[in-house]
C-alpha positions in Angstrom: 0.0 0.0 0.0 1.4 3.4 -0.9 1.8 6.3 1.6 -1.0 8.5 0.3 -3.6 5.7 0.5 -2.4 4.7 3.9 -2.7 8.3 5.1 -6.2 8.6 3.7 -7.3 5.4 5.4 -5.8 6.5 8.7 -7.5 9.9 8.5 -10.8 8.2 7.6 -10.5 5.8 10.5 -9.8 8.7 12.9 -12.7 10.7 11.6 -15.1 7.8 12.0 -13.8 7.1 15.5 -14.4 10.8 16.4 -17.9 10.8 15.0 -18.8 7.6 16.9 -17.5 9.0 20.1 -19.5 12.2 19.6 -22.7 10.2 18.9 -22.1 8.1 22.0 -21.5 11.2 24.1 -24.8 12.7 22.9 -26.6 9.5 23.6 -25.3 9.3 27.1 -26.3 12.9 27.7 -29.9 12.1 26.5 -30.1 9.1 28.7 -28.9 11.1 31.7 -31.5 13.8 31.0 -34.2 11.2 30.7 -33.2 9.5 33.9 -33.2 12.7 35.8 -36.6 13.6 34.5 -37.9 10.2 35.5 -36.5 10.6 39.1 -38.1 14.1 39.3 -41.4 12.7 38.1 -41.3 9.9 40.7 -40.5 12.4 43.5 -43.3 14.7 42.5 -45.8 11.9 42.3 -45.0 10.8 45.8 -45.3 14.4 47.0 -48.7 14.9 45.4 -50.1 11.7 47.0 -52.5 12.3 49.9 -51.2 9.2 51.8 -47.7 8.2 50.5 -47.6 5.0 52.5 -50.6 3.5 50.6 -49.4 1.6 47.6 -45.7 1.7 48.5 -45.6 -1.9 49.8 -46.8 -5.1 48.1 -47.7 -8.1 50.2 -47.1 -11.4 48.5 -48.3 -14.7 49.9 -47.4 -18.0 48.3 
């Protein structure tokens, strides 16, 4: 393989690696935002409940 072709292949591999890292970073940010929103929603639903003890436990008999 000649030097220019090797250089182009290396540059392309580095570019693809950079793009995949950026996409992964954005995906992780979106997951973190969604997780925080879910935690906030769960906290607010417990605060709005008249009796927060009701429905928080499940009795299972076998």
